[in-house]
N, C-alpha and C positions, 0 to 999 in steps of 0.2 A: 638202591645200588650206590655205594660211595665211590669217590673218585679213584681210589686205588684199584678197586675191582674193574672199573671202566678202563683204567690205564692198562691193566694186565690184559683185559679182553681185546683192546684195540692196539696193542703194542706193534703188531705187524704193519698196520696201516700208518701208525705214527713214524715208524722207522723208514717207511717208503717215502714219507713226505720230507724227511730231513734234507736230502740232497736238493730238493726243489726250494726249500726255505733258504738254504745256504746260498744257492745261485741267485735267488731273489735279493737277498741282503747284499751280496757282493756286487752284482751288476745293476741293481735298481735303486738301492737305498744308500749304499756307501758313496756313490758319485754325487749324492745330494750335497755333501759337504763342499764340493767344488763350486757350488753356486755363490759362495762368499766372494769369489774372485770378481763377480760383477760389481762389487763395491770397492775394489782395489785397483791400483795400477799393477797388475800381477806380473811378477818377474819369476819365471820358472827356476832361475838359478838360486834365488834366496828363499823360494817357497811361499806357501800361502800365509804362514804366520808372520814372516818378516817383510812381506810386500807392503808398499805404501797404501794406506787407507785413504780413499778419495770420496767416500760417501756416495751420493747420487750423480756424480759428474758423468759417469758412463751413460746413465739414462738420459740426462739432459742433452748430451751430444747425440745420442741415438734418436731422440724425438725431434731434433733439429736437422736430421740428415735426410735430404730428399730421396736418396737411394734406398734408405730403409723403408720409407712410406711406399715407394714404388714396389719393393718386394712384398710388403704387406698387401697391397692391392692385387698383385699377381697371385699371391697365395689365396686370397679370398675368392678371386674370380675362378681360379683353377679348382678350388674346393667346391664352389657352387656348381660348376660344370660336371665335376665327378659325381656330386651328390644326385644331380638330376639324371645324368645319363648312365652312370655305373650302378648305383644302388638298386634300381628296379631289375637289372638284368639277371642277377642270380635268382631272384624270386620267380621271374617269368620262366627261366630255364628249369628251375626245380618243378614248377607246375607242369611244364611240357613233358619233362622226363617222367613225372608221376603218372601222366596220362598214357604213357606207352605201356601196352599190356605185356609185351615180350620182355622178360627179365634179361635175356641175352642182348637184345638191342639196347635196352636201357643201360646195362653195364658197359657196353662198348662205347656208347655216346658219352657216358659219364667219364670213362677213362680218357677218351680223346680230348674232352674239354679240360680235364684235370692236368694233363701232361705239361702244358705251357707254364704252369705255376712254378715248376722246378727249373725252368730255364733262367739263366742270368740275364740281367738287363742288357748286357753287351750283345748277347745272342739275339734277344728280342728286337733290339734296335737295328742290328745287322739285317735281320729278316725283313723288317719294314723298309730298310734302305734298298734292299734288293727288289722289293715290290713297287714302292712309290718314290724312290730316290731319283736323282738326276739321270742316272743310267739304268734305272730299274725297268721292270716289265711295263708299267703304265706308260712311261715316257717313250719307250721303244714302240709301243702300240700307237701313241699319238704321232710320232715322227713318221711311222710307216703310212699313216692315213693323212699326212700333210696337215696336221693340227699343231698348234703351239704347245710345246712341252711345259709341264708345270712340276717343278721340284718341291713337293709338299714338305719334304724333310727340312728345308731351309727357309720356309715361308713363315715369318713371325705372326702373320694375321690368322693363321689356322693352327698355331702351335698348341693351344690349349685343347682343341679337338683332337689333334694328333696324339698328345700325351694321354688323353682319356681313352682313345681307341686302343692304345697300347696296353693300358691298365685293364680294360675290358677283356682283351684277347688273352692276357696273361693270367688274370685272377678271377674271372667269372666262374670258371669250373671249380676253383677252390671254395668260392663263396656259397656254392649250392649245398655243401655238405650239411650245414646246420639246418637249412630249410628242408632238405630231404629227411633228416632225422625227425624234424617236427611233423612232417607229413606222415611218416611211418607211425607216429604216436596217435593219429586220429583213428577213432573206433570205426572199423569196417562195417559194423552193423548199422551205423548211421547212413552210409551210402546205400546199403541194401534196403533199408526201410524207406529211404527217399525214392529209390528206383521203383519200389512196389507202389508208392503213391503217385507215380507218373512223372517224377522230376527228371528232366533231361540232364545231359552232361554239364551244360553251362549253369543250370540252376543248382546242381549239386556242388559245383565249384564255388558259386556265389554264397550259398547258405551253409555249406559245411566246411569246405577246404579253406577258404579265406578267413572265416572266423577262427578256425583252428590254428591258422598261421599268425593271426593278428598279434598275439603276445610276443612271439619270436621276432616278428618284423619290427615292432616297437623297440624291443630290447636291442636289436642289431642297429636300428637307427640311432638310438641314444649313444651306443658305443661308437658308431660312425661319427656322430657329431663331436664326441669328445676327442676323436682322433683326426678330425677333419683338416686340421692345419698341417698334418704330415702328408703333404701331397707328393712326396717323392724327393729323394736326394740323389742317389746314383743315376736314376733315369734322367734327371734334369742336368746333372753335372756332365754327363756324356754328351748331351745335345746342346749345351750352352753356347759353345763356340760356333755352332752352325746357324743359330737363329739370333744370337746376340744376347747380352745380359739384360737388356730392357724387357725382353719377352720371357726369359728363362729364370731370372732371379726370383727365388722365393725365400722365406725366412730361413730355411735350413742352409741353402747355398749362400745367403747373405752372411750368416754366422761363420761359415767356412771361409769365404773369400776375404771378408772385411774384419774378421776376428782372428782366426787361426792363421790365415794366409799372410796377414800383416803383423803377426806376433802381438796383436792387441787382444789378448785372451779375455780380459775383463769386458771389452766391448762386445765380443761374441757371446759371452755368458749373459750379458744384459739382454741381448736380443733373444736368447734362449728362454730367459725368465719371462719376458713379455709374451712369448708364444705359449708357454706353459700356463700363465695366468689366464689368457684368453681361452685356451682349451678347457681349463677348469670351469670357467664361467659358462661356456657352451654346454658342457656335459651336465652341469647343475641345472641350467635352464631347461634342457631337453628332458631331464629326469622329472622336474617339476611339471612340465607339460604332459608327460606320460601319466603321472598320478592324477592330473586334472581330468584326463579323459578316461580314468578308471583302469589304467593298465599298471602292471607291476613296476615297469622300468628296471632300474638296476637292483632294486630291493622292494619288498612288499611292505606297505605302511601298516 
């Protein structure tokens, strides 16, 4: 079959992909030309072409800035906390839902856990404020029982745990979709054969379910590591004034406040390039590690 016959056969699918390719080019690849501003003293009035070229000066200034390294440290700490506390939650939730025999109860629980994903960060943080803020339900309970109130929303020492708990509440339900699809692909005959051989529920989960999920878990972990430095922008921006910039500044908010906020666009672009380079190294290393353990990772060798 030559390429013309295949083109005619698949023309409907190819036409359906055109809008997606156009959106990808416009919003993901076209902005890459803006990274050249990291090597300029960018002036939006004269444009990218006529701005003064300063080479690596933005990067030298960036690497000598203690505020930048503080934001890098906050980003890495928050990424590690989210990786340890958030990543296992969708897997565990999918396994629990898969063990529920009633489709009606399973659908209800899945819908309830999925709804918070569609809430804005403003609404999520407002709900947390009403629950554990200074005038929230927790502190009202503590005052009524003559205990010292604790405003968790403004305490920098627990800010990373607070942010992670908000992410878990908002996105755990959304994260289970891929794992539930992987669970549905496992052959039911394997469970029946194992049950006939006397395997209990835990043994079937250990020898059938988890091996069936292993490839998807590794793939999601690789993708998560590549995206690990995106620990949140709007969420941290809203809560920054409550806990202070020392606790809430990450790479994204640093680029915003010390780049765009001060009209030093090249400085912000340099911080963005640093973040992208580290993310690329992380996803490359994680993919190599997946291949080392015999998994597909992002692609099959």
